[in-house]
Structures are given as structure tokens and as C-alpha cells.
Predicted model as a PDB file, atoms N, CA, C, CB and O in Angstrom, pLDDT in the B-factor column:
MODEL        1                                                                  
ATOM      1  N   MET A   1       0.845  -1.192   0.000  1.00 65.00           N  
ATOM      2  CA  MET A   1       0.000   0.000   0.000  1.00 65.00           C  
ATOM      3  C   MET A   1       0.884   1.246   0.000  1.00 65.00           C  
ATOM      4  CB  MET A   1      -0.958   0.003   1.227  1.00 65.00           C  
ATOM      5  O   MET A   1       1.759   1.389   0.854  1.00 65.00           O  
ATOM      6  N   GLN A   2       0.659   2.129  -0.940  1.00 76.00           N  
ATOM      7  CA  GLN A   2       1.371   3.398  -1.021  1.00 76.00           C  
ATOM      8  C   GLN A   2       0.685   4.416  -0.109  1.00 76.00           C  
ATOM      9  CB  GLN A   2       1.424   3.914  -2.489  1.00 76.00           C  
ATOM     10  O   GLN A   2      -0.494   4.721  -0.292  1.00 76.00           O  
ATOM     11  N   ILE A   3       1.410   4.932   0.857  1.00 85.00           N  
ATOM     12  CA  ILE A   3       0.865   5.930   1.779  1.00 85.00           C  
ATOM     13  C   ILE A   3       1.419   7.285   1.372  1.00 85.00           C  
ATOM     14  CB  ILE A   3       1.221   5.596   3.274  1.00 85.00           C  
ATOM     15  O   ILE A   3       2.621   7.430   1.149  1.00 85.00           O  
ATOM     16  N   GLU A   4       0.547   8.275   1.277  1.00 86.00           N  
ATOM     17  CA  GLU A   4       0.969   9.607   0.848  1.00 86.00           C  
ATOM     18  C   GLU A   4       0.614  10.649   1.894  1.00 86.00           C  
ATOM     19  CB  GLU A   4       0.330   9.969  -0.492  1.00 86.00           C  
ATOM     20  O   GLU A   4      -0.273  10.433   2.720  1.00 86.00           O  
ATOM     21  N   ASN A   5       1.312  11.785   1.857  1.00 89.00           N  
ATOM     22  CA  ASN A   5       1.024  12.888   2.768  1.00 89.00           C  
ATOM     23  C   ASN A   5      -0.447  13.242   2.745  1.00 89.00           C  
ATOM     24  CB  ASN A   5       1.859  14.108   2.411  1.00 89.00           C  
ATOM     25  O   ASN A   5      -1.081  13.246   1.690  1.00 89.00           O  
ATOM     26  N   GLY A   6      -0.981  13.538   3.912  1.00 91.00           N  
ATOM     27  CA  GLY A   6      -2.373  13.925   4.025  1.00 91.00           C  
ATOM     28  C   GLY A   6      -3.315  12.760   4.242  1.00 91.00           C  
ATOM     29  O   GLY A   6      -4.509  12.963   4.462  1.00 91.00           O  
ATOM     30  N   VAL A   7      -2.796  11.532   4.185  1.00 90.00           N  
ATOM     31  CA  VAL A   7      -3.643  10.374   4.432  1.00 90.00           C  
ATOM     32  C   VAL A   7      -4.227  10.507   5.836  1.00 90.00           C  
ATOM     33  CB  VAL A   7      -2.841   9.036   4.273  1.00 90.00           C  
ATOM     34  O   VAL A   7      -3.566  11.024   6.736  1.00 90.00           O  
ATOM     35  N   LEU A   8      -5.444  10.050   6.023  1.00 91.00           N  
ATOM     36  CA  LEU A   8      -6.030  10.067   7.363  1.00 91.00           C  
ATOM     37  C   LEU A   8      -5.198   9.160   8.258  1.00 91.00           C  
ATOM     38  CB  LEU A   8      -7.529   9.612   7.340  1.00 91.00           C  
ATOM     39  O   LEU A   8      -4.907   8.017   7.907  1.00 91.00           O  
ATOM     40  N   ALA A   9      -4.826   9.679   9.403  1.00 92.00           N  
ATOM     41  CA  ALA A   9      -3.980   8.926  10.320  1.00 92.00           C  
ATOM     42  C   ALA A   9      -4.601   7.584  10.676  1.00 92.00           C  
ATOM     43  CB  ALA A   9      -3.724   9.730  11.582  1.00 92.00           C  
ATOM     44  O   ALA A   9      -3.891   6.593  10.850  1.00 92.00           O  
ATOM     45  N   SER A  10      -5.919   7.552  10.783  1.00 89.00           N  
ATOM     46  CA  SER A  10      -6.611   6.311  11.143  1.00 89.00           C  
ATOM     47  C   SER A  10      -6.548   5.270  10.028  1.00 89.00           C  
ATOM     48  CB  SER A  10      -8.063   6.605  11.485  1.00 89.00           C  
ATOM     49  O   SER A  10      -6.884   4.108  10.254  1.00 89.00           O  
ATOM     50  N   GLU A  11      -6.125   5.665   8.835  1.00 90.00           N  
ATOM     51  CA  GLU A  11      -6.057   4.744   7.704  1.00 90.00           C  
ATOM     52  C   GLU A  11      -4.650   4.201   7.449  1.00 90.00           C  
ATOM     53  CB  GLU A  11      -6.558   5.431   6.466  1.00 90.00           C  
ATOM     54  O   GLU A  11      -4.424   3.495   6.466  1.00 90.00           O  
ATOM     55  N   ILE A  12      -3.708   4.529   8.331  1.00 92.00           N  
ATOM     56  CA  ILE A  12      -2.353   4.003   8.179  1.00 92.00           C  
ATOM     57  C   ILE A  12      -2.316   2.662   8.903  1.00 92.00           C  
ATOM     58  CB  ILE A  12      -1.264   5.004   8.748  1.00 92.00           C  
ATOM     59  O   ILE A  12      -2.369   2.616  10.132  1.00 92.00           O  
ATOM     60  N   PRO A  13      -2.226   1.575   8.149  1.00 89.00           N  
ATOM     61  CA  PRO A  13      -2.306   0.255   8.772  1.00 89.00           C  
ATOM     62  C   PRO A  13      -1.142  -0.018   9.729  1.00 89.00           C  
ATOM     63  CB  PRO A  13      -2.344  -0.814   7.702  1.00 89.00           C  
ATOM     64  O   PRO A  13       0.022   0.210   9.400  1.00 89.00           O  
ATOM     65  N   GLY A  14      -1.485  -0.505  10.906  1.00 89.00           N  
ATOM     66  CA  GLY A  14      -0.483  -0.907  11.877  1.00 89.00           C  
ATOM     67  C   GLY A  14       0.261   0.222  12.576  1.00 89.00           C  
ATOM     68  O   GLY A  14       1.207  -0.041  13.318  1.00 89.00           O  
ATOM     69  N   ALA A  15      -0.138   1.468  12.358  1.00 93.00           N  
ATOM     70  CA  ALA A  15       0.558   2.596  12.990  1.00 93.00           C  
ATOM     71  C   ALA A  15       0.380   2.534  14.505  1.00 93.00           C  
ATOM     72  CB  ALA A  15       0.030   3.950  12.437  1.00 93.00           C  
ATOM     73  O   ALA A  15      -0.734   2.400  15.012  1.00 93.00           O  
ATOM     74  N   GLN A  16       1.493   2.632  15.208  1.00 95.00           N  
ATOM     75  CA  GLN A  16       1.475   2.703  16.663  1.00 95.00           C  
ATOM     76  C   GLN A  16       1.981   4.083  17.047  1.00 95.00           C  
ATOM     77  CB  GLN A  16       2.345   1.563  17.317  1.00 95.00           C  
ATOM     78  O   GLN A  16       3.183   4.347  17.019  1.00 95.00           O  
ATOM     79  N   TRP A  17       1.058   4.955  17.405  1.00 95.00           N  
ATOM     80  CA  TRP A  17       1.363   6.349  17.655  1.00 95.00           C  
ATOM     81  C   TRP A  17       1.979   6.525  19.034  1.00 95.00           C  
ATOM     82  CB  TRP A  17       0.110   7.201  17.520  1.00 95.00           C  
ATOM     83  O   TRP A  17       1.516   5.933  20.010  1.00 95.00           O  
ATOM     84  N   VAL A  18       3.025   7.343  19.112  1.00 93.00           N  
ATOM     85  CA  VAL A  18       3.687   7.651  20.373  1.00 93.00           C  
ATOM     86  C   VAL A  18       3.853   9.159  20.488  1.00 93.00           C  
ATOM     87  CB  VAL A  18       5.061   6.933  20.476  1.00 93.00           C  
ATOM     88  O   VAL A  18       3.881   9.880  19.490  1.00 93.00           O  
ATOM     89  N   LYS A  19       3.963   9.617  21.736  1.00 89.00           N  
ATOM     90  CA  LYS A  19       4.227  11.038  21.965  1.00 89.00           C  
ATOM     91  C   LYS A  19       5.265  11.147  23.073  1.00 89.00           C  
ATOM     92  CB  LYS A  19       2.914  11.817  22.339  1.00 89.00           C  
ATOM     93  O   LYS A  19       5.565  10.164  23.749  1.00 89.00           O  
ATOM     94  N   ALA A  20       5.796  12.307  23.251  1.00 83.00           N  
ATOM     95  CA  ALA A  20       6.850  12.527  24.234  1.00 83.00           C  
ATOM     96  C   ALA A  20       6.347  12.208  25.639  1.00 83.00           C  
ATOM     97  CB  ALA A  20       7.359  13.974  24.165  1.00 83.00           C  
ATOM     98  O   ALA A  20       5.193  12.480  25.970  1.00 83.00           O  
ATOM     99  N   GLN A  21       7.212  11.635  26.453  1.00 82.00           N  
ATOM    100  CA  GLN A  21       6.855  11.342  27.831  1.00 82.00           C  
ATOM    101  C   GLN A  21       6.564  12.614  28.606  1.00 82.00           C  
ATOM    102  CB  GLN A  21       7.964  10.559  28.510  1.00 82.00           C  
ATOM    103  O   GLN A  21       5.834  12.585  29.598  1.00 82.00           O  
ATOM    104  N   SER A  22       7.124  13.725  28.167  1.00 80.00           N  
ATOM    105  CA  SER A  22       6.888  14.997  28.848  1.00 80.00           C  
ATOM    106  C   SER A  22       5.542  15.621  28.489  1.00 80.00           C  
ATOM    107  CB  SER A  22       7.996  15.967  28.516  1.00 80.00           C  
ATOM    108  O   SER A  22       5.197  16.684  29.004  1.00 80.00           O  
ATOM    109  N   SER A  23       4.792  14.979  27.625  1.00 78.00           N  
ATOM    110  CA  SER A  23       3.477  15.476  27.229  1.00 78.00           C  
ATOM    111  C   SER A  23       2.583  15.605  28.455  1.00 78.00           C  
ATOM    112  CB  SER A  23       2.828  14.544  26.181  1.00 78.00           C  
ATOM    113  O   SER A  23       2.600  14.747  29.337  1.00 78.00           O  
ATOM    114  N   GLN A  24       1.820  16.658  28.503  1.00 71.00           N  
ATOM    115  CA  GLN A  24       0.940  16.920  29.636  1.00 71.00           C  
ATOM    116  C   GLN A  24      -0.402  16.197  29.542  1.00 71.00           C  
ATOM    117  CB  GLN A  24       0.702  18.395  29.756  1.00 71.00           C  
ATOM    118  O   GLN A  24      -1.196  16.249  30.481  1.00 71.00           O  
ATOM    119  N   GLY A  25      -0.661  15.535  28.441  1.00 69.00           N  
ATOM    120  CA  GLY A  25      -1.921  14.824  28.287  1.00 69.00           C  
ATOM    121  C   GLY A  25      -3.121  15.727  28.071  1.00 69.00           C  
ATOM    122  O   GLY A  25      -4.258  15.301  28.272  1.00 69.00           O  
ATOM    123  N   ASN A  26      -2.886  16.970  27.664  1.00 71.00           N  
ATOM    124  CA  ASN A  26      -3.984  17.919  27.471  1.00 71.00           C  
ATOM    125  C   ASN A  26      -4.406  18.037  26.006  1.00 71.00           C  
ATOM    126  CB  ASN A  26      -3.583  19.284  27.996  1.00 71.00           C  
ATOM    127  O   ASN A  26      -5.163  18.940  25.649  1.00 71.00           O  
ATOM    128  N   GLY A  27      -3.923  17.135  25.165  1.00 68.00           N  
ATOM    129  CA  GLY A  27      -4.328  17.138  23.767  1.00 68.00           C  
ATOM    130  C   GLY A  27      -3.541  18.069  22.880  1.00 68.00           C  
ATOM    131  O   GLY A  27      -3.867  18.221  21.702  1.00 68.00           O  
ATOM    132  N   ASN A  28      -2.512  18.697  23.416  1.00 77.00           N  
ATOM    133  CA  ASN A  28      -1.687  19.603  22.613  1.00 77.00           C  
ATOM    134  C   ASN A  28      -0.350  18.953  22.299  1.00 77.00           C  
ATOM    135  CB  ASN A  28      -1.471  20.943  23.345  1.00 77.00           C  
ATOM    136  O   ASN A  28       0.707  19.488  22.633  1.00 77.00           O  
ATOM    137  N   CYS A  29      -0.407  17.809  21.663  1.00 89.00           N  
ATOM    138  CA  CYS A  29       0.798  17.026  21.425  1.00 89.00           C  
ATOM    139  C   CYS A  29       0.959  16.691  19.947  1.00 89.00           C  
ATOM    140  CB  CYS A  29       0.768  15.747  22.250  1.00 89.00           C  
ATOM    141  O   CYS A  29       0.009  16.709  19.165  1.00 89.00           O  
ATOM    142  N   VAL A  30       2.177  16.392  19.612  1.00 91.00           N  
ATOM    143  CA  VAL A  30       2.495  15.841  18.306  1.00 91.00           C  
ATOM    144  C   VAL A  30       2.775  14.365  18.537  1.00 91.00           C  
ATOM    145  CB  VAL A  30       3.722  16.581  17.623  1.00 91.00           C  
ATOM    146  O   VAL A  30       3.534  14.012  19.440  1.00 91.00           O  
ATOM    147  N   GLU A  31       2.179  13.513  17.742  1.00 94.00           N  
ATOM    148  CA  GLU A  31       2.391  12.077  17.867  1.00 94.00           C  
ATOM    149  C   GLU A  31       3.066  11.567  16.607  1.00 94.00           C  
ATOM    150  CB  GLU A  31       1.055  11.333  18.118  1.00 94.00           C  
ATOM    151  O   GLU A  31       2.825  12.075  15.512  1.00 94.00           O  
ATOM    152  N   LEU A  32       3.912  10.559  16.770  1.00 95.00           N  
ATOM    153  CA  LEU A  32       4.664   9.996  15.659  1.00 95.00           C  
ATOM    154  C   LEU A  32       4.462   8.492  15.593  1.00 95.00           C  
ATOM    155  CB  LEU A  32       6.152  10.330  15.788  1.00 95.00           C  
ATOM    156  O   LEU A  32       4.221   7.836  16.607  1.00 95.00           O  
ATOM    157  N   ALA A  33       4.562   7.962  14.391  1.00 96.00           N  
ATOM    158  CA  ALA A  33       4.479   6.512  14.178  1.00 96.00           C  
ATOM    159  C   ALA A  33       5.563   6.111  13.191  1.00 96.00           C  
ATOM    160  CB  ALA A  33       3.061   6.089  13.654  1.00 96.00           C  
ATOM    161  O   ALA A  33       5.730   6.741  12.147  1.00 96.00           O  
ATOM    162  N   LYS A  34       6.298   5.061  13.528  1.00 96.00           N  
ATOM    163  CA  LYS A  34       7.328   4.549  12.620  1.00 96.00           C  
ATOM    164  C   LYS A  34       6.660   3.737  11.524  1.00 96.00           C  
ATOM    165  CB  LYS A  34       8.378   3.686  13.384  1.00 96.00           C  
ATOM    166  O   LYS A  34       5.834   2.867  11.798  1.00 96.00           O  
ATOM    167  N   LEU A  35       7.019   4.026  10.294  1.00 94.00           N  
ATOM    168  CA  LEU A  35       6.522   3.293   9.131  1.00 94.00           C  
ATOM    169  C   LEU A  35       7.700   2.648   8.419  1.00 94.00           C  
ATOM    170  CB  LEU A  35       5.735   4.231   8.166  1.00 94.00           C  
ATOM    171  O   LEU A  35       8.851   2.997   8.681  1.00 94.00           O  
ATOM    172  N   ASP A  36       7.426   1.725   7.534  1.00 90.00           N  
ATOM    173  CA  ASP A  36       8.501   1.117   6.740  1.00 90.00           C  
ATOM    174  C   ASP A  36       9.263   2.171   5.946  1.00 90.00           C  
ATOM    175  CB  ASP A  36       7.932   0.057   5.788  1.00 90.00           C  
ATOM    176  O   ASP A  36      10.473   2.058   5.755  1.00 90.00           O  
ATOM    177  N   SER A  37       8.545   3.204   5.481  1.00 88.00           N  
ATOM    178  CA  SER A  37       9.152   4.221   4.626  1.00 88.00           C  
ATOM    179  C   SER A  37       9.651   5.440   5.390  1.00 88.00           C  
ATOM    180  CB  SER A  37       8.166   4.659   3.592  1.00 88.00           C  
ATOM    181  O   SER A  37      10.241   6.335   4.784  1.00 88.00           O  
ATOM    182  N   GLY A  38       9.434   5.502   6.697  1.00 93.00           N  
ATOM    183  CA  GLY A  38       9.861   6.665   7.459  1.00 93.00           C  
ATOM    184  C   GLY A  38       9.025   6.865   8.704  1.00 93.00           C  
ATOM    185  O   GLY A  38       8.800   5.930   9.473  1.00 93.00           O  
ATOM    186  N   VAL A  39       8.562   8.099   8.898  1.00 96.00           N  
ATOM    187  CA  VAL A  39       7.829   8.462  10.104  1.00 96.00           C  
ATOM    188  C   VAL A  39       6.590   9.258   9.717  1.00 96.00           C  
ATOM    189  CB  VAL A  39       8.725   9.275  11.076  1.00 96.00           C  
ATOM    190  O   VAL A  39       6.654  10.149   8.870  1.00 96.00           O  
ATOM    191  N   ALA A  40       5.458   8.931  10.345  1.00 95.00           N  
ATOM    192  CA  ALA A  40       4.227   9.698  10.167  1.00 95.00           C  
ATOM    193  C   ALA A  40       4.045  10.588  11.390  1.00 95.00           C  
ATOM    194  CB  ALA A  40       2.986   8.756   9.962  1.00 95.00           C  
ATOM    195  O   ALA A  40       4.401  10.202  12.504  1.00 95.00           O  
ATOM    196  N   VAL A  41       3.491  11.778  11.181  1.00 96.00           N  
ATOM    197  CA  VAL A  41       3.277  12.735  12.261  1.00 96.00           C  
ATOM    198  C   VAL A  41       1.825  13.196  12.215  1.00 96.00           C  
ATOM    199  CB  VAL A  41       4.256  13.949  12.147  1.00 96.00           C  
ATOM    200  O   VAL A  41       1.292  13.507  11.150  1.00 96.00           O  
ATOM    201  N   ARG A  42       1.190  13.237  13.394  1.00 95.00           N  
ATOM    202  CA  ARG A  42      -0.185  13.731  13.476  1.00 95.00           C  
ATOM    203  C   ARG A  42      -0.345  14.627  14.701  1.00 95.00           C  
ATOM    204  CB  ARG A  42      -1.190  12.554  13.530  1.00 95.00           C  
ATOM    205  O   ARG A  42       0.483  14.613  15.612  1.00 95.00           O  
ATOM    206  N   ASN A  43      -1.410  15.392  14.703  1.00 92.00           N  
ATOM    207  CA  ASN A  43      -1.778  16.253  15.822  1.00 92.00           C  
ATOM    208  C   ASN A  43      -2.681  15.449  16.747  1.00 92.00           C  
ATOM    209  CB  ASN A  43      -2.487  17.567  15.331  1.00 92.00           C  
ATOM    210  O   ASN A  43      -3.699  14.915  16.306  1.00 92.00           O  
ATOM    211  N   SER A  44      -2.320  15.356  18.025  1.00 89.00           N  
ATOM    212  CA  SER A  44      -3.107  14.530  18.948  1.00 89.00           C  
ATOM    213  C   SER A  44      -4.522  15.055  19.160  1.00 89.00           C  
ATOM    214  CB  SER A  44      -2.406  14.441  20.278  1.00 89.00           C  
ATOM    215  O   SER A  44      -5.405  14.290  19.549  1.00 89.00           O  
ATOM    216  N   ARG A  45      -4.755  16.339  18.913  1.00 89.00           N  
ATOM    217  CA  ARG A  45      -6.118  16.880  19.047  1.00 89.00           C  
ATOM    218  C   ARG A  45      -7.031  16.370  17.940  1.00 89.00           C  
ATOM    219  CB  ARG A  45      -6.089  18.411  19.029  1.00 89.00           C  
ATOM    220  O   ARG A  45      -8.253  16.365  18.090  1.00 89.00           O  
ATOM    221  N   PHE A  46      -6.438  15.945  16.833  1.00 91.00           N  
ATOM    222  CA  PHE A  46      -7.206  15.454  15.691  1.00 91.00           C  
ATOM    223  C   PHE A  46      -6.661  14.097  15.256  1.00 91.00           C  
ATOM    224  CB  PHE A  46      -7.158  16.467  14.514  1.00 91.00           C  
ATOM    225  O   PHE A  46      -6.102  13.985  14.165  1.00 91.00           O  
ATOM    226  N   PRO A  47      -6.812  13.068  16.082  1.00 90.00           N  
ATOM    227  CA  PRO A  47      -6.192  11.774  15.801  1.00 90.00           C  
ATOM    228  C   PRO A  47      -6.673  11.109  14.519  1.00 90.00           C  
ATOM    229  CB  PRO A  47      -6.439  10.856  16.937  1.00 90.00           C  
ATOM    230  O   PRO A  47      -5.983  10.247  13.974  1.00 90.00           O  
ATOM    231  N   ASP A  48      -7.830  11.493  14.036  1.00 91.00           N  
ATOM    232  CA  ASP A  48      -8.330  10.922  12.788  1.00 91.00           C  
ATOM    233  C   ASP A  48      -8.082  11.840  11.598  1.00 91.00           C  
ATOM    234  CB  ASP A  48      -9.811  10.629  12.908  1.00 91.00           C  
ATOM    235  O   ASP A  48      -8.512  11.551  10.481  1.00 91.00           O  
ATOM    236  N   GLY A  49      -7.384  12.949  11.844  1.00 94.00           N  
ATOM    237  CA  GLY A  49      -7.078  13.897  10.778  1.00 94.00           C  
ATOM    238  C   GLY A  49      -5.923  13.418   9.922  1.00 94.00           C  
ATOM    239  O   GLY A  49      -5.487  12.271  10.021  1.00 94.00           O  
ATOM    240  N   GLY A  50      -5.441  14.307   9.091  1.00 95.00           N  
ATOM    241  CA  GLY A  50      -4.369  13.966   8.177  1.00 95.00           C  
ATOM    242  C   GLY A  50      -3.026  13.801   8.870  1.00 95.00           C  
ATOM    243  O   GLY A  50      -2.767  14.409   9.909  1.00 95.00           O  
ATOM    244  N   ALA A  51      -2.185  12.978   8.283  1.00 96.00           N  
ATOM    245  CA  ALA A  51      -0.842  12.760   8.796  1.00 96.00           C  
ATOM    246  C   ALA A  51       0.166  13.214   7.745  1.00 96.00           C  
ATOM    247  CB  ALA A  51      -0.623  11.266   9.172  1.00 96.00           C  
ATOM    248  O   ALA A  51      -0.067  13.084   6.543  1.00 96.00           O  
ATOM    249  N   LEU A  52       1.276  13.741   8.214  1.00 96.00           N  
ATOM    250  CA  LEU A  52       2.374  14.106   7.331  1.00 96.00           C  
ATOM    251  C   LEU A  52       3.428  13.017   7.417  1.00 96.00           C  
ATOM    252  CB  LEU A  52       2.970  15.500   7.704  1.00 96.00           C  
ATOM    253  O   LEU A  52       3.668  12.461   8.489  1.00 96.00           O  
ATOM    254  N   LEU A  53       4.048  12.715   6.303  1.00 95.00           N  
ATOM    255  CA  LEU A  53       5.032  11.642   6.232  1.00 95.00           C  
ATOM    256  C   LEU A  53       6.409  12.217   5.946  1.00 95.00           C  
ATOM    257  CB  LEU A  53       4.644  10.614   5.155  1.00 95.00           C  
ATOM    258  O   LEU A  53       6.562  13.115   5.117  1.00 95.00           O  
ATOM    259  N   TYR A  54       7.401  11.691   6.638  1.00 96.00           N  
ATOM    260  CA  TYR A  54       8.770  12.154   6.475  1.00 96.00           C  
ATOM    261  C   TYR A  54       9.710  10.966   6.329  1.00 96.00           C  
ATOM    262  CB  TYR A  54       9.192  13.032   7.662  1.00 96.00           C  
ATOM    263  O   TYR A  54       9.481   9.906   6.912  1.00 96.00           O  
ATOM    264  N   THR A  55      10.762  11.149   5.552  1.00 95.00           N  
ATOM    265  CA  THR A  55      11.775  10.110   5.407  1.00 95.00           C  
ATOM    266  C   THR A  55      12.639  10.106   6.678  1.00 95.00           C  
ATOM    267  CB  THR A  55      12.653  10.345   4.117  1.00 95.00           C  
ATOM    268  O   THR A  55      12.649  11.084   7.425  1.00 95.00           O  
ATOM    269  N   PRO A  56      13.356   9.014   6.917  1.00 95.00           N  
ATOM    270  CA  PRO A  56      14.262   8.995   8.069  1.00 95.00           C  
ATOM    271  C   PRO A  56      15.282  10.141   8.034  1.00 95.00           C  
ATOM    272  CB  PRO A  56      14.992   7.662   8.127  1.00 95.00           C  
ATOM    273  O   PRO A  56      15.578  10.723   9.078  1.00 95.00           O  
ATOM    274  N   ASP A  57      15.822  10.472   6.864  1.00 96.00           N  
ATOM    275  CA  ASP A  57      16.781  11.577   6.775  1.00 96.00           C  
ATOM    276  C   ASP A  57      16.151  12.914   7.137  1.00 96.00           C  
ATOM    277  CB  ASP A  57      17.363  11.651   5.376  1.00 96.00           C  
ATOM    278  O   ASP A  57      16.780  13.731   7.809  1.00 96.00           O  
ATOM    279  N   GLU A  58      14.915  13.147   6.700  1.00 96.00           N  
ATOM    280  CA  GLU A  58      14.233  14.398   7.048  1.00 96.00           C  
ATOM    281  C   GLU A  58      14.048  14.508   8.554  1.00 96.00           C  
ATOM    282  CB  GLU A  58      12.871  14.489   6.339  1.00 96.00           C  
ATOM    283  O   GLU A  58      14.260  15.576   9.129  1.00 96.00           O  
ATOM    284  N   VAL A  59      13.659  13.430   9.189  1.00 96.00           N  
ATOM    285  CA  VAL A  59      13.467  13.439  10.644  1.00 96.00           C  
ATOM    286  C   VAL A  59      14.802  13.641  11.345  1.00 96.00           C  
ATOM    287  CB  VAL A  59      12.804  12.123  11.121  1.00 96.00           C  
ATOM    288  O   VAL A  59      14.889  14.413  12.300  1.00 96.00           O  
ATOM    289  N   ARG A  60      15.839  12.959  10.884  1.00 96.00           N  
ATOM    290  CA  ARG A  60      17.174  13.094  11.470  1.00 96.00           C  
ATOM    291  C   ARG A  60      17.650  14.546  11.423  1.00 96.00           C  
ATOM    292  CB  ARG A  60      18.175  12.186  10.735  1.00 96.00           C  
ATOM    293  O   ARG A  60      18.157  15.066  12.417  1.00 96.00           O  
ATOM    294  N   HIS A  61      17.489  15.206  10.266  1.00 97.00           N  
ATOM    295  CA  HIS A  61      17.919  16.597  10.121  1.00 97.00           C  
ATOM    296  C   HIS A  61      17.083  17.534  10.983  1.00 97.00           C  
ATOM    297  CB  HIS A  61      17.836  17.026   8.660  1.00 97.00           C  
ATOM    298  O   HIS A  61      17.618  18.463  11.589  1.00 97.00           O  
ATOM    299  N   PHE A  62      15.784  17.298  11.041  1.00 96.00           N  
ATOM    300  CA  PHE A  62      14.932  18.144  11.887  1.00 96.00           C  
ATOM    301  C   PHE A  62      15.320  18.013  13.351  1.00 96.00           C  
ATOM    302  CB  PHE A  62      13.452  17.776  11.702  1.00 96.00           C  
ATOM    303  O   PHE A  62      15.472  19.020  14.043  1.00 96.00           O  
ATOM    304  N   LEU A  63      15.483  16.785  13.830  1.00 95.00           N  
ATOM    305  CA  LEU A  63      15.839  16.577  15.239  1.00 95.00           C  
ATOM    306  C   LEU A  63      17.177  17.218  15.582  1.00 95.00           C  
ATOM    307  CB  LEU A  63      15.885  15.085  15.560  1.00 95.00           C  
ATOM    308  O   LEU A  63      17.323  17.806  16.653  1.00 95.00           O  
ATOM    309  N   ALA A  64      18.144  17.114  14.696  1.00 97.00           N  
ATOM    310  CA  ALA A  64      19.447  17.738  14.939  1.00 97.00           C  
ATOM    311  C   ALA A  64      19.306  19.253  15.040  1.00 97.00           C  
ATOM    312  CB  ALA A  64      20.440  17.371  13.819  1.00 97.00           C  
ATOM    313  O   ALA A  64      19.911  19.882  15.908  1.00 97.00           O  
ATOM    314  N   ALA A  65      18.505  19.836  14.151  1.00 97.00           N  
ATOM    315  CA  ALA A  65      18.300  21.289  14.179  1.00 97.00           C  
ATOM    316  C   ALA A  65      17.542  21.704  15.439  1.00 97.00           C  
ATOM    317  CB  ALA A  65      17.532  21.752  12.921  1.00 97.00           C  
ATOM    318  O   ALA A  65      17.868  22.722  16.049  1.00 97.00           O  
ATOM    319  N   ALA A  66      16.541  20.931  15.830  1.00 95.00           N  
ATOM    320  CA  ALA A  66      15.781  21.251  17.040  1.00 95.00           C  
ATOM    321  C   ALA A  66      16.678  21.168  18.271  1.00 95.00           C  
ATOM    322  CB  ALA A  66      14.577  20.300  17.192  1.00 95.00           C  
ATOM    323  O   ALA A  66      16.613  22.032  19.145  1.00 95.00           O  
ATOM    324  N   LYS A  67      17.511  20.137  18.344  1.00 96.00           N  
ATOM    325  CA  LYS A  67      18.434  20.000  19.472  1.00 96.00           C  
ATOM    326  C   LYS A  67      19.422  21.152  19.524  1.00 96.00           C  
ATOM    327  CB  LYS A  67      19.185  18.679  19.386  1.00 96.00           C  
ATOM    328  O   LYS A  67      19.864  21.543  20.605  1.00 96.00           O  
ATOM    329  N   ALA A  68      19.769  21.695  18.377  1.00 97.00           N  
ATOM    330  CA  ALA A  68      20.708  22.819  18.308  1.00 97.00           C  
ATOM    331  C   ALA A  68      20.025  24.157  18.586  1.00 97.00           C  
ATOM    332  CB  ALA A  68      21.375  22.859  16.941  1.00 97.00           C  
ATOM    333  O   ALA A  68      20.690  25.192  18.624  1.00 97.00           O  
ATOM    334  N   GLY A  69      18.700  24.148  18.781  1.00 96.00           N  
ATOM    335  CA  GLY A  69      17.979  25.369  19.114  1.00 96.00           C  
ATOM    336  C   GLY A  69      17.575  26.223  17.928  1.00 96.00           C  
ATOM    337  O   GLY A  69      17.180  27.375  18.106  1.00 96.00           O  
ATOM    338  N   GLU A  70      17.664  25.683  16.723  1.00 97.00           N  
ATOM    339  CA  GLU A  70      17.379  26.487  15.534  1.00 97.00           C  
ATOM    340  C   GLU A  70      15.934  26.966  15.434  1.00 97.00           C  
ATOM    341  CB  GLU A  70      17.713  25.698  14.315  1.00 97.00           C  
ATOM    342  O   GLU A  70      15.652  27.909  14.695  1.00 97.00           O  
ATOM    343  N   PHE A  71      15.021  26.341  16.158  1.00 95.00           N  
ATOM    344  CA  PHE A  71      13.613  26.729  16.074  1.00 95.00           C  
ATOM    345  C   PHE A  71      13.096  27.382  17.334  1.00 95.00           C  
ATOM    346  CB  PHE A  71      12.776  25.537  15.763  1.00 95.00           C  
ATOM    347  O   PHE A  71      11.906  27.682  17.430  1.00 95.00           O  
ATOM    348  N   ASP A  72      13.963  27.609  18.300  1.00 95.00           N  
ATOM    349  CA  ASP A  72      13.528  28.182  19.581  1.00 95.00           C  
ATOM    350  C   ASP A  72      12.823  29.509  19.404  1.00 95.00           C  
ATOM    351  CB  ASP A  72      14.712  28.363  20.505  1.00 95.00           C  
ATOM    352  O   ASP A  72      11.909  29.824  20.167  1.00 95.00           O  
ATOM    353  N   HIS A  73      13.219  30.285  18.427  1.00 96.00           N  
ATOM    354  CA  HIS A  73      12.603  31.608  18.217  1.00 96.00           C  
ATOM    355  C   HIS A  73      11.119  31.498  17.824  1.00 96.00           C  
ATOM    356  CB  HIS A  73      13.371  32.378  17.129  1.00 96.00           C  
ATOM    357  O   HIS A  73      10.388  32.486  17.905  1.00 96.00           O  
ATOM    358  N   LEU A  74      10.682  30.344  17.412  1.00 95.00           N  
ATOM    359  CA  LEU A  74       9.286  30.184  17.015  1.00 95.00           C  
ATOM    360  C   LEU A  74       8.337  30.096  18.207  1.00 95.00           C  
ATOM    361  CB  LEU A  74       9.138  28.951  16.162  1.00 95.00           C  
ATOM    362  O   LEU A  74       7.134  30.315  18.066  1.00 95.00           O  
ATOM    363  N   ILE A  75       8.875  29.776  19.372  1.00 90.00           N  
ATOM    364  CA  ILE A  75       8.009  29.620  20.554  1.00 90.00           C  
ATOM    365  C   ILE A  75       8.375  30.561  21.687  1.00 90.00           C  
ATOM    366  CB  ILE A  75       8.071  28.199  21.054  1.00 90.00           C  
ATOM    367  O   ILE A  75       7.719  30.546  22.728  1.00 90.00           O  
ATOM    368  N   ASP A  76       9.388  31.364  21.515  1.00 80.00           N  
ATOM    369  CA  ASP A  76       9.783  32.305  22.572  1.00 80.00           C  
ATOM    370  C   ASP A  76       9.013  33.598  22.466  1.00 80.00           C  
ATOM    371  CB  ASP A  76      11.280  32.591  22.510  1.00 80.00           C  
ATOM    372  O   ASP A  76       9.216  34.506  23.273  1.00 80.00           O  
TER     373      ASP A  76                                                      
ENDMDL                                                                          
END                                                                             
């Protein structure tokens, strides 16, 4: 099955969604699921909404940039 960006998260077969342990459980979380082709991301407030798909390299680069503080200005 070819999965494309915007697919309903509930339609991704076998997806096991996880969120950060530091999540407050108030529905304002980003959840991720490992797929054969990479990682799917959804908004926990809309679990049946669309999911965005990223390759492992895209996730690796994003995480490195986030750890380096490159996006801190977006929430300060």
C-alpha cells in the first residue's frame, strides 16, 4: 500500500502512535508513528485527521536542528 502525505492517520495500517513522555496529556501534542518508509506525524487533538510523512533523513535533520535550538525563536 502506497501511503501519501495527508492520508487520514486512522487509515495508516499498523501505525502505533507515540508522543513525548513529557506530554501533559492535554491534547496539545504531536504524535509519531514509525513506518517502513519513514515516520508519520499527526496532531493529537485530531487523531483521525491527516498525517504528514517524512523520510528517516528528514526526521534526522529536523531533530538535529531542534536540538541545536534552531527553532527556539518560534516559541519564545
